[in-house]
Every structure is written in structure tokens, then in C-alpha cells.
Jmol script that loads the backbone (N, CA, C; Angstrom):
load data "model"
ATOM      1  N   UNK A   1      10.291  -5.277   0.908  1.00  0.00           N
ATOM      2  CA  UNK A   1      11.651  -5.016   0.493  1.00  0.00           C
ATOM      3  C   UNK A   1      12.632  -5.495   1.566  1.00  0.00           C
ATOM      4  N   UNK A   2      12.271  -5.288   2.828  1.00  0.00           N
ATOM      5  CA  UNK A   2      13.154  -5.722   3.914  1.00  0.00           C
ATOM      6  C   UNK A   2      13.293  -7.239   3.916  1.00  0.00           C
ATOM      7  N   UNK A   3      12.197  -7.934   3.679  1.00  0.00           N
ATOM      8  CA  UNK A   3      12.245  -9.403   3.628  1.00  0.00           C
ATOM      9  C   UNK A   3      13.129  -9.847   2.473  1.00  0.00           C
ATOM     10  N   UNK A   4      12.995  -9.192   1.344  1.00  0.00           N
ATOM     11  CA  UNK A   4      13.819  -9.526   0.181  1.00  0.00           C
ATOM     12  C   UNK A   4      15.303  -9.353   0.520  1.00  0.00           C
ATOM     13  N   UNK A   5      15.627  -8.278   1.221  1.00  0.00           N
ATOM     14  CA  UNK A   5      17.013  -8.044   1.621  1.00  0.00           C
ATOM     15  C   UNK A   5      17.485  -9.133   2.577  1.00  0.00           C
ATOM     16  N   UNK A   6      16.632  -9.488   3.546  1.00  0.00           N
ATOM     17  CA  UNK A   6      16.997 -10.530   4.507  1.00  0.00           C
ATOM     18  C   UNK A   6      17.184 -11.888   3.844  1.00  0.00           C
ATOM     19  N   UNK A   7      16.461 -12.112   2.742  1.00  0.00           N
ATOM     20  CA  UNK A   7      16.587 -13.372   2.006  1.00  0.00           C
ATOM     21  C   UNK A   7      17.768 -13.371   1.042  1.00  0.00           C
ATOM     22  N   UNK A   8      18.511 -12.259   1.011  1.00  0.00           N
ATOM     23  CA  UNK A   8      19.698 -12.194   0.166  1.00  0.00           C
ATOM     24  C   UNK A   8      19.449 -11.669  -1.234  1.00  0.00           C
ATOM     25  N   UNK A   9      18.361 -10.955  -1.429  1.00  0.00           N
ATOM     26  CA  UNK A   9      18.053 -10.403  -2.744  1.00  0.00           C
ATOM     27  C   UNK A   9      19.074  -9.374  -3.187  1.00  0.00           C
ATOM     28  N   UNK A  10      19.188  -9.225  -4.490  1.00  0.00           N
ATOM     29  CA  UNK A  10      20.070  -8.197  -5.042  1.00  0.00           C
ATOM     30  C   UNK A  10      19.423  -6.830  -4.846  1.00  0.00           C
ATOM     31  N   UNK A  11      20.184  -5.780  -5.057  1.00  0.00           N
ATOM     32  CA  UNK A  11      19.641  -4.432  -4.920  1.00  0.00           C
ATOM     33  C   UNK A  11      18.478  -4.219  -5.893  1.00  0.00           C
ATOM     34  N   UNK A  12      18.547  -4.829  -7.071  1.00  0.00           N
ATOM     35  CA  UNK A  12      17.475  -4.696  -8.061  1.00  0.00           C
ATOM     36  C   UNK A  12      16.215  -5.444  -7.614  1.00  0.00           C
ATOM     37  N   UNK A  13      16.389  -6.612  -7.020  1.00  0.00           N
ATOM     38  CA  UNK A  13      15.244  -7.366  -6.508  1.00  0.00           C
ATOM     39  C   UNK A  13      14.603  -6.651  -5.321  1.00  0.00           C
ATOM     40  N   UNK A  14      15.425  -6.053  -4.480  1.00  0.00           N
ATOM     41  CA  UNK A  14      14.912  -5.308  -3.326  1.00  0.00           C
ATOM     42  C   UNK A  14      14.099  -4.110  -3.800  1.00  0.00           C
ATOM     43  N   UNK A  15      14.622  -3.387  -4.793  1.00  0.00           N
ATOM     44  CA  UNK A  15      13.885  -2.247  -5.336  1.00  0.00           C
ATOM     45  C   UNK A  15      12.567  -2.705  -5.947  1.00  0.00           C
ATOM     46  N   UNK A  16      12.595  -3.837  -6.638  1.00  0.00           N
ATOM     47  CA  UNK A  16      11.382  -4.364  -7.266  1.00  0.00           C
ATOM     48  C   UNK A  16      10.328  -4.689  -6.204  1.00  0.00           C
ATOM     49  N   UNK A  17      10.744  -5.310  -5.114  1.00  0.00           N
ATOM     50  CA  UNK A  17       9.803  -5.629  -4.032  1.00  0.00           C
ATOM     51  C   UNK A  17       9.213  -4.350  -3.435  1.00  0.00           C
ATOM     52  N   UNK A  18      10.042  -3.347  -3.239  1.00  0.00           N
ATOM     53  CA  UNK A  18       9.564  -2.066  -2.698  1.00  0.00           C
ATOM     54  C   UNK A  18       8.610  -1.392  -3.671  1.00  0.00           C
ATOM     55  N   UNK A  19       8.942  -1.421  -4.945  1.00  0.00           N
ATOM     56  CA  UNK A  19       8.096  -0.811  -5.980  1.00  0.00           C
ATOM     57  C   UNK A  19       6.728  -1.476  -6.013  1.00  0.00           C
ATOM     58  N   UNK A  20       6.702  -2.806  -5.964  1.00  0.00           N
ATOM     59  CA  UNK A  20       5.418  -3.512  -5.967  1.00  0.00           C
ATOM     60  C   UNK A  20       4.605  -3.177  -4.722  1.00  0.00           C
ATOM     61  N   UNK A  21       5.275  -3.076  -3.588  1.00  0.00           N
ATOM     62  CA  UNK A  21       4.582  -2.766  -2.347  1.00  0.00           C
ATOM     63  C   UNK A  21       3.847  -1.439  -2.395  1.00  0.00           C
ATOM     64  N   UNK A  22       4.465  -0.439  -2.993  1.00  0.00           N
ATOM     65  CA  UNK A  22       3.808   0.864  -3.113  1.00  0.00           C
ATOM     66  C   UNK A  22       2.823   0.902  -4.269  1.00  0.00           C
ATOM     67  N   UNK A  23       3.223   0.365  -5.395  1.00  0.00           N
ATOM     68  CA  UNK A  23       2.406   0.434  -6.613  1.00  0.00           C
ATOM     69  C   UNK A  23       1.002  -0.128  -6.398  1.00  0.00           C
ATOM     70  N   UNK A  24       0.914  -1.198  -5.659  1.00  0.00           N
ATOM     71  CA  UNK A  24      -0.371  -1.866  -5.483  1.00  0.00           C
ATOM     72  C   UNK A  24      -1.233  -1.234  -4.395  1.00  0.00           C
ATOM     73  N   UNK A  25      -0.763  -0.126  -3.828  1.00  0.00           N
ATOM     74  CA  UNK A  25      -1.553   0.585  -2.821  1.00  0.00           C
ATOM     75  C   UNK A  25      -1.854   2.027  -3.221  1.00  0.00           C
ATOM     76  N   UNK A  26      -1.584   2.365  -4.459  1.00  0.00           N
ATOM     77  CA  UNK A  26      -1.868   3.723  -4.926  1.00  0.00           C
ATOM     78  C   UNK A  26      -3.361   4.019  -4.855  1.00  0.00           C
ATOM     79  N   UNK A  27      -3.704   5.179  -4.341  1.00  0.00           N
ATOM     80  CA  UNK A  27      -5.085   5.635  -4.368  1.00  0.00           C
ATOM     81  C   UNK A  27      -6.004   5.076  -3.304  1.00  0.00           C
ATOM     82  N   UNK A  28      -5.479   4.327  -2.358  1.00  0.00           N
ATOM     83  CA  UNK A  28      -6.348   3.800  -1.305  1.00  0.00           C
ATOM     84  C   UNK A  28      -6.814   4.931  -0.398  1.00  0.00           C
ATOM     85  N   UNK A  29      -8.057   4.857  -0.005  1.00  0.00           N
ATOM     86  CA  UNK A  29      -8.602   5.885   0.869  1.00  0.00           C
ATOM     87  C   UNK A  29      -8.321   5.561   2.327  1.00  0.00           C
ATOM     88  N   UNK A  30      -8.404   6.573   3.154  1.00  0.00           N
ATOM     89  CA  UNK A  30      -8.309   6.399   4.602  1.00  0.00           C
ATOM     90  C   UNK A  30      -9.593   6.963   5.178  1.00  0.00           C
ATOM     91  N   UNK A  31     -10.571   6.100   5.347  1.00  0.00           N
ATOM     92  CA  UNK A  31     -11.903   6.537   5.777  1.00  0.00           C
ATOM     93  C   UNK A  31     -12.395   5.677   6.940  1.00  0.00           C
ATOM     94  N   UNK A  32     -11.759   5.830   8.114  1.00  0.00           N
ATOM     95  CA  UNK A  32     -12.077   4.971   9.253  1.00  0.00           C
ATOM     96  C   UNK A  32     -13.515   5.126   9.734  1.00  0.00           C
ATOM     97  N   UNK A  33     -14.149   3.982   9.972  1.00  0.00           N
ATOM     98  CA  UNK A  33     -15.531   3.982  10.462  1.00  0.00           C
ATOM     99  C   UNK A  33     -15.586   4.495  11.893  1.00  0.00           C
ATOM    100  N   UNK A  34     -16.490   5.414  12.127  1.00  0.00           N
ATOM    101  CA  UNK A  34     -16.719   5.969  13.465  1.00  0.00           C
ATOM    102  C   UNK A  34     -15.430   6.540  14.067  1.00  0.00           C
ATOM    103  N   UNK A  35     -14.496   6.945  13.224  1.00  0.00           N
ATOM    104  CA  UNK A  35     -13.242   7.506  13.693  1.00  0.00           C
ATOM    105  C   UNK A  35     -12.264   6.486  14.239  1.00  0.00           C
ATOM    106  N   UNK A  36     -12.582   5.201  14.118  1.00  0.00           N
ATOM    107  CA  UNK A  36     -11.721   4.132  14.629  1.00  0.00           C
ATOM    108  C   UNK A  36     -10.880   3.574  13.491  1.00  0.00           C
ATOM    109  N   UNK A  37      -9.604   3.376  13.734  1.00  0.00           N
ATOM    110  CA  UNK A  37      -8.717   2.929  12.664  1.00  0.00           C
ATOM    111  C   UNK A  37      -8.785   1.431  12.377  1.00  0.00           C
ATOM    112  N   UNK A  38      -9.571   0.670  13.146  1.00  0.00           N
ATOM    113  CA  UNK A  38      -9.647  -0.769  12.902  1.00  0.00           C
ATOM    114  C   UNK A  38     -10.165  -1.067  11.501  1.00  0.00           C
ATOM    115  N   UNK A  39     -11.212  -0.341  11.095  1.00  0.00           N
ATOM    116  CA  UNK A  39     -11.846  -0.583   9.798  1.00  0.00           C
ATOM    117  C   UNK A  39     -11.679   0.679   8.976  1.00  0.00           C
ATOM    118  N   UNK A  40     -10.986   0.632   7.872  1.00  0.00           N
ATOM    119  CA  UNK A  40     -10.298  -0.492   7.251  1.00  0.00           C
ATOM    120  C   UNK A  40      -8.799  -0.522   7.518  1.00  0.00           C
ATOM    121  N   UNK A  41      -8.253   0.441   8.248  1.00  0.00           N
ATOM    122  CA  UNK A  41      -6.805   0.646   8.289  1.00  0.00           C
ATOM    123  C   UNK A  41      -6.011  -0.518   8.878  1.00  0.00           C
ATOM    124  N   UNK A  42      -6.363  -0.976  10.061  1.00  0.00           N
ATOM    125  CA  UNK A  42      -5.603  -2.060  10.682  1.00  0.00           C
ATOM    126  C   UNK A  42      -5.773  -3.345   9.885  1.00  0.00           C
ATOM    127  N   UNK A  43      -6.999  -3.610   9.422  1.00  0.00           N
ATOM    128  CA  UNK A  43      -7.226  -4.792   8.579  1.00  0.00           C
ATOM    129  C   UNK A  43      -6.386  -4.703   7.310  1.00  0.00           C
ATOM    130  N   UNK A  44      -6.346  -3.536   6.708  1.00  0.00           N
ATOM    131  CA  UNK A  44      -5.571  -3.334   5.477  1.00  0.00           C
ATOM    132  C   UNK A  44      -4.086  -3.561   5.729  1.00  0.00           C
ATOM    133  N   UNK A  45      -3.584  -3.105   6.870  1.00  0.00           N
ATOM    134  CA  UNK A  45      -2.170  -3.304   7.184  1.00  0.00           C
ATOM    135  C   UNK A  45      -1.836  -4.783   7.351  1.00  0.00           C
ATOM    136  N   UNK A  46      -2.749  -5.543   7.936  1.00  0.00           N
ATOM    137  CA  UNK A  46      -2.527  -6.984   8.071  1.00  0.00           C
ATOM    138  C   UNK A  46      -2.434  -7.636   6.692  1.00  0.00           C
ATOM    139  N   UNK A  47      -3.324  -7.247   5.803  1.00  0.00           N
ATOM    140  CA  UNK A  47      -3.293  -7.798   4.443  1.00  0.00           C
ATOM    141  C   UNK A  47      -2.026  -7.348   3.716  1.00  0.00           C
ATOM    142  N   UNK A  48      -1.609  -6.113   3.938  1.00  0.00           N
ATOM    143  CA  UNK A  48      -0.409  -5.590   3.278  1.00  0.00           C
ATOM    144  C   UNK A  48       0.840  -6.338   3.736  1.00  0.00           C
ATOM    145  N   UNK A  49       0.880  -6.756   4.989  1.00  0.00           N
ATOM    146  CA  UNK A  49       2.054  -7.490   5.471  1.00  0.00           C
ATOM    147  C   UNK A  49       2.177  -8.838   4.769  1.00  0.00           C
ATOM    148  N   UNK A  50       1.046  -9.476   4.511  1.00  0.00           N
ATOM    149  CA  UNK A  50       1.089 -10.748   3.772  1.00  0.00           C
ATOM    150  C   UNK A  50       1.521 -10.509   2.326  1.00  0.00           C
ATOM    151  N   UNK A  51       1.030  -9.449   1.737  1.00  0.00           N
ATOM    152  CA  UNK A  51       1.399  -9.133   0.357  1.00  0.00           C
ATOM    153  C   UNK A  51       2.880  -8.772   0.257  1.00  0.00           C
ATOM    154  N   UNK A  52       3.427  -8.155   1.306  1.00  0.00           N
ATOM    155  CA  UNK A  52       4.849  -7.809   1.303  1.00  0.00           C
ATOM    156  C   UNK A  52       5.701  -9.071   1.185  1.00  0.00           C
ATOM    157  N   UNK A  53       5.294 -10.127   1.871  1.00  0.00           N
ATOM    158  CA  UNK A  53       6.019 -11.396   1.746  1.00  0.00           C
ATOM    159  C   UNK A  53       5.916 -11.931   0.320  1.00  0.00           C
ATOM    160  N   UNK A  54       4.727 -11.827  -0.268  1.00  0.00           N
ATOM    161  CA  UNK A  54       4.549 -12.256  -1.660  1.00  0.00           C
ATOM    162  C   UNK A  54       5.432 -11.446  -2.600  1.00  0.00           C
ATOM    163  N   UNK A  55       5.509 -10.134  -2.373  1.00  0.00           N
ATOM    164  CA  UNK A  55       6.338  -9.284  -3.226  1.00  0.00           C
ATOM    165  C   UNK A  55       7.805  -9.683  -3.124  1.00  0.00           C
ATOM    166  N   UNK A  56       8.247 -10.006  -1.919  1.00  0.00           N
ATOM    167  CA  UNK A  56       9.637 -10.419  -1.733  1.00  0.00           C
ATOM    168  C   UNK A  56       9.924 -11.705  -2.500  1.00  0.00           C
ATOM    169  N   UNK A  57       9.049 -12.683  -2.353  1.00  0.00           N
ATOM    170  CA  UNK A  57       9.241 -13.964  -3.049  1.00  0.00           C
ATOM    171  C   UNK A  57       9.187 -13.765  -4.557  1.00  0.00           C
ATOM    172  N   UNK A  58       8.211 -12.999  -5.024  1.00  0.00           N
ATOM    173  CA  UNK A  58       8.066 -12.752  -6.457  1.00  0.00           C
ATOM    174  C   UNK A  58       9.314 -12.072  -7.011  1.00  0.00           C
ATOM    175  N   UNK A  59       9.800 -11.056  -6.307  1.00  0.00           N
ATOM    176  CA  UNK A  59      10.982 -10.348  -6.805  1.00  0.00           C
ATOM    177  C   UNK A  59      12.218 -11.241  -6.778  1.00  0.00           C
ATOM    178  N   UNK A  60      12.303 -12.139  -5.799  1.00  0.00           N
ATOM    179  CA  UNK A  60      13.447 -13.054  -5.718  1.00  0.00           C
ATOM    180  C   UNK A  60      13.445 -14.066  -6.862  1.00  0.00           C
ATOM    181  N   UNK A  61      12.274 -14.330  -7.425  1.00  0.00           N
ATOM    182  CA  UNK A  61      12.197 -15.264  -8.558  1.00  0.00           C
ATOM    183  C   UNK A  61      12.520 -14.565  -9.879  1.00  0.00           C
ATOM    184  N   UNK A  62      12.740 -13.259  -9.824  1.00  0.00           N
ATOM    185  CA  UNK A  62      13.040 -12.505 -11.038  1.00  0.00           C
ATOM    186  C   UNK A  62      14.508 -12.084 -11.030  1.00  0.00           C
ATOM    187  N   UNK A  63      14.913 -11.472 -12.130  1.00  0.00           N
ATOM    188  CA  UNK A  63      16.268 -10.925 -12.167  1.00  0.00           C
ATOM    189  C   UNK A  63      16.290  -9.494 -11.624  1.00  0.00           C
ATOM    190  N   UNK A  64      15.131  -9.018 -11.184  1.00  0.00           N
ATOM    191  CA  UNK A  64      15.043  -7.686 -10.606  1.00  0.00           C
ATOM    192  C   UNK A  64      14.727  -6.592 -11.604  1.00  0.00           C
ATOM    193  N   UNK A  65      14.729  -6.944 -12.885  1.00  0.00           N
ATOM    194  CA  UNK A  65      14.389  -5.935 -13.904  1.00  0.00           C
ATOM    195  C   UNK A  65      12.878  -5.773 -13.958  1.00  0.00           C
ATOM    196  N   UNK A  66      12.434  -4.531 -14.012  1.00  0.00           N
ATOM    197  CA  UNK A  66      11.008  -4.263 -14.079  1.00  0.00           C
ATOM    198  C   UNK A  66      10.770  -2.954 -14.818  1.00  0.00           C
ATOM    199  N   UNK A  67       9.547  -2.726 -15.211  1.00  0.00           N
ATOM    200  CA  UNK A  67       9.217  -1.595 -16.078  1.00  0.00           C
ATOM    201  C   UNK A  67       9.058  -0.274 -15.334  1.00  0.00           C
ATOM    202  N   UNK A  68       8.659  -0.313 -14.073  1.00  0.00           N
ATOM    203  CA  UNK A  68       8.377   0.909 -13.319  1.00  0.00           C
ATOM    204  C   UNK A  68       9.393   1.033 -12.186  1.00  0.00           C
ATOM    205  N   UNK A  69      10.053   2.179 -12.096  1.00  0.00           N
ATOM    206  CA  UNK A  69      11.050   2.350 -11.036  1.00  0.00           C
ATOM    207  C   UNK A  69      10.379   2.719  -9.716  1.00  0.00           C
ATOM    208  N   UNK A  70      11.065   2.423  -8.635  1.00  0.00           N
ATOM    209  CA  UNK A  70      10.576   2.789  -7.309  1.00  0.00           C
ATOM    210  C   UNK A  70      10.376   4.300  -7.219  1.00  0.00           C
ATOM    211  N   UNK A  71      11.336   5.067  -7.726  1.00  0.00           N
ATOM    212  CA  UNK A  71      11.234   6.530  -7.678  1.00  0.00           C
ATOM    213  C   UNK A  71      10.008   7.034  -8.426  1.00  0.00           C
ATOM    214  N   UNK A  72       9.681   6.409  -9.550  1.00  0.00           N
ATOM    215  CA  UNK A  72       8.490   6.806 -10.308  1.00  0.00           C
ATOM    216  C   UNK A  72       7.225   6.553  -9.501  1.00  0.00           C
ATOM    217  N   UNK A  73       7.175   5.425  -8.814  1.00  0.00           N
ATOM    218  CA  UNK A  73       6.000   5.104  -8.001  1.00  0.00           C
ATOM    219  C   UNK A  73       5.866   6.101  -6.850  1.00  0.00           C
ATOM    220  N   UNK A  74       6.974   6.487  -6.240  1.00  0.00           N
ATOM    221  CA  UNK A  74       6.928   7.483  -5.167  1.00  0.00           C
ATOM    222  C   UNK A  74       6.375   8.801  -5.706  1.00  0.00           C
ATOM    223  N   UNK A  75       6.834   9.214  -6.887  1.00  0.00           N
ATOM    224  CA  UNK A  75       6.327  10.449  -7.499  1.00  0.00           C
ATOM    225  C   UNK A  75       4.825  10.364  -7.762  1.00  0.00           C
ATOM    226  N   UNK A  76       4.381   9.231  -8.314  1.00  0.00           N
ATOM    227  CA  UNK A  76       2.959   9.057  -8.613  1.00  0.00           C
ATOM    228  C   UNK A  76       2.145   8.990  -7.326  1.00  0.00           C
ATOM    229  N   UNK A  77       2.708   8.372  -6.280  1.00  0.00           N
ATOM    230  CA  UNK A  77       1.997   8.305  -5.010  1.00  0.00           C
ATOM    231  C   UNK A  77       1.776   9.709  -4.449  1.00  0.00           C
ATOM    232  N   UNK A  78       2.777  10.564  -4.552  1.00  0.00           N
ATOM    233  CA  UNK A  78       2.634  11.949  -4.095  1.00  0.00           C
ATOM    234  C   UNK A  78       1.550  12.664  -4.904  1.00  0.00           C
ATOM    235  N   UNK A  79       1.598  12.505  -6.208  1.00  0.00           N
ATOM    236  CA  UNK A  79       0.605  13.127  -7.093  1.00  0.00           C
ATOM    237  C   UNK A  79      -0.808  12.627  -6.776  1.00  0.00           C
ATOM    238  N   UNK A  80      -0.932  11.325  -6.577  1.00  0.00           N
ATOM    239  CA  UNK A  80      -2.232  10.728  -6.265  1.00  0.00           C
ATOM    240  C   UNK A  80      -2.757  11.238  -4.928  1.00  0.00           C
ATOM    241  N   UNK A  81      -1.895  11.292  -3.932  1.00  0.00           N
ATOM    242  CA  UNK A  81      -2.297  11.783  -2.620  1.00  0.00           C
ATOM    243  C   UNK A  81      -2.758  13.228  -2.657  1.00  0.00           C
ATOM    244  N   UNK A  82      -2.073  14.038  -3.439  1.00  0.00           N
ATOM    245  CA  UNK A  82      -2.464  15.439  -3.549  1.00  0.00           C
ATOM    246  C   UNK A  82      -3.795  15.590  -4.274  1.00  0.00           C
ATOM    247  N   UNK A  83      -4.085  14.699  -5.210  1.00  0.00           N
ATOM    248  CA  UNK A  83      -5.325  14.773  -5.987  1.00  0.00           C
ATOM    249  C   UNK A  83      -6.513  14.138  -5.265  1.00  0.00           C
ATOM    250  N   UNK A  84      -6.246  13.326  -4.252  1.00  0.00           N
ATOM    251  CA  UNK A  84      -7.312  12.630  -3.531  1.00  0.00           C
ATOM    252  C   UNK A  84      -8.171  13.635  -2.768  1.00  0.00           C
ATOM    253  N   UNK A  85      -9.480  13.594  -2.971  1.00  0.00           N
ATOM    254  CA  UNK A  85     -10.355  14.530  -2.255  1.00  0.00           C
ATOM    255  C   UNK A  85     -10.201  14.397  -0.736  1.00  0.00           C
ATOM    256  N   UNK A  86     -10.319  15.508  -0.044  1.00  0.00           N
ATOM    257  CA  UNK A  86     -10.127  15.507   1.412  1.00  0.00           C
ATOM    258  C   UNK A  86     -11.134  14.612   2.136  1.00  0.00           C
ATOM    259  N   UNK A  87     -12.262  14.301   1.498  1.00  0.00           N
ATOM    260  CA  UNK A  87     -13.248  13.396   2.109  1.00  0.00           C
ATOM    261  C   UNK A  87     -12.633  12.054   2.493  1.00  0.00           C
ATOM    262  N   UNK A  88     -11.599  11.654   1.751  1.00  0.00           N
ATOM    263  CA  UNK A  88     -11.024  10.316   1.929  1.00  0.00           C
ATOM    264  C   UNK A  88      -9.643  10.348   2.576  1.00  0.00           C
ATOM    265  N   UNK A  89      -9.320  11.423   3.254  1.00  0.00           N
ATOM    266  CA  UNK A  89      -8.011  11.556   3.885  1.00  0.00           C
ATOM    267  C   UNK A  89      -8.122  11.555   5.405  1.00  0.00           C
ATOM    268  N   UNK A  90      -8.664  10.530   5.968  1.00  0.00           N
ATOM    269  CA  UNK A  90      -8.817  10.359   7.419  1.00  0.00           C
ATOM    270  C   UNK A  90      -9.561  11.527   8.076  1.00  0.00           C
ATOM    271  N   UNK A  91     -10.568  12.032   7.376  1.00  0.00           N
ATOM    272  CA  UNK A  91     -11.394  13.105   7.931  1.00  0.00           C
ATOM    273  C   UNK A  91     -12.706  12.568   8.490  1.00  0.00           C
ATOM    274  N   UNK A  92     -13.020  11.315   8.200  1.00  0.00           N
ATOM    275  CA  UNK A  92     -14.291  10.680   8.569  1.00  0.00           C
ATOM    276  C   UNK A  92     -15.484  11.396   7.949  1.00  0.00           C
ATOM    277  N   UNK A  93     -15.261  12.003   6.779  1.00  0.00           N
ATOM    278  CA  UNK A  93     -16.333  12.724   6.090  1.00  0.00           C
ATOM    279  C   UNK A  93     -16.814  12.014   4.829  1.00  0.00           C
ATOM    280  N   UNK A  94     -16.201  10.886   4.470  1.00  0.00           N
ATOM    281  CA  UNK A  94     -16.606  10.189   3.258  1.00  0.00           C
ATOM    282  C   UNK A  94     -16.301   8.706   3.330  1.00  0.00           C
ATOM    283  N   UNK A  95     -16.766   7.972   2.323  1.00  0.00           N
ATOM    284  CA  UNK A  95     -16.487   6.546   2.216  1.00  0.00           C
ATOM    285  C   UNK A  95     -17.093   5.720   3.334  1.00  0.00           C
ATOM    286  N   UNK A  96     -16.339   4.740   3.812  1.00  0.00           N
ATOM    287  CA  UNK A  96     -16.811   3.846   4.877  1.00  0.00           C
ATOM    288  C   UNK A  96     -17.135   4.596   6.160  1.00  0.00           C
ATOM    289  N   UNK A  97     -16.503   5.724   6.357  1.00  0.00           N
ATOM    290  CA  UNK A  97     -16.722   6.489   7.585  1.00  0.00           C
ATOM    291  C   UNK A  97     -18.171   6.924   7.747  1.00  0.00           C
ATOM    292  N   UNK A  98     -18.908   6.983   6.642  1.00  0.00           N
ATOM    293  CA  UNK A  98     -20.303   7.419   6.700  1.00  0.00           C
ATOM    294  C   UNK A  98     -21.270   6.284   7.011  1.00  0.00           C
ATOM    295  N   UNK A  99     -20.783   5.045   6.961  1.00  0.00           N
ATOM    296  CA  UNK A  99     -21.659   3.907   7.223  1.00  0.00           C
ATOM    297  C   UNK A  99     -21.894   3.740   8.720  1.00  0.00           C
ATOM    298  N   UNK A 100     -23.087   3.316   9.068  1.00  0.00           N
ATOM    299  CA  UNK A 100     -23.424   3.002  10.454  1.00  0.00           C
ATOM    300  C   UNK A 100     -22.902   1.601  10.738  1.00  0.00           C
ATOM    301  N   UNK A 101     -21.980   1.476  11.650  1.00  0.00           N
ATOM    302  CA  UNK A 101     -21.369   0.161  11.866  1.00  0.00           C
ATOM    303  C   UNK A 101     -22.321  -0.818  12.530  1.00  0.00           C
ATOM    304  N   UNK A 102     -23.421  -0.363  13.088  1.00  0.00           N
ATOM    305  CA  UNK A 102     -24.419  -1.260  13.671  1.00  0.00           C
ATOM    306  C   UNK A 102     -25.427  -1.733  12.636  1.00  0.00           C
ATOM    307  N   UNK A 103     -25.309  -1.201  11.445  1.00  0.00           N
ATOM    308  CA  UNK A 103     -26.231  -1.552  10.359  1.00  0.00           C
ATOM    309  C   UNK A 103     -25.947  -2.973   9.885  1.00  0.00           C
ATOM    310  N   UNK A 104     -26.986  -3.753   9.676  1.00  0.00           N
ATOM    311  CA  UNK A 104     -26.813  -5.130   9.182  1.00  0.00           C
ATOM    312  C   UNK A 104     -27.264  -5.218   7.761  1.00  0.00           C
TER     313      UNK A 104
END
end "model"
wireframe off; spacefill off
backbone 0.3
color backbone group
């Protein structure tokens, strides 16, 4: 959304970029291996930064009208986070956190 604003996007295009940025990350787990945030968190953030640029460009090619509002995505993100089992909330009790990183 910030990139869209810097590129001169309208308020509707900026909202669209922000909405896409959140919408496409709903339900992701936070399950760092061996308690280290490198896998998958830092890697995921690097990928998200590239996608943010894509969202800005995509929204700039539109008139900014879209079906899902930013506020709706924020509400759903809260609901999803509350429903997510604690195993996947940076507790290192589930998901990738259970894998042995030395395993080949």
C-alpha cells in the first residue's frame, strides 16, 4: 500500500493494495523451526515484500474498485487468528517447529 501511495495511486488503489496484502496471508501459521524465526518467518517476509510490490502495481492498473474491503479483511484476519489453534501461534509445538532441521 505504501508503494502504491508513493507511485501516486488513488485512495481506492491504495486500499486495494493493502487489502490484497492482508487477504493473501490469512491463516498462515507461525511455527518457527527450533525456535528460530528464520524458517519460515524471515523467508516469508522476504517473499511478502516482493508480493507487496506486485500488489501495488496490480492495484495501479485498476480503477481501485474491488469486491472485498480492507476493513472486512481486517475483521476476518482477527477471526482467523482467534480460531487458529495455539499449536501454530509461535509456540514451537506444531507444524514445521516439530521437524528436525538436521533431517535430510
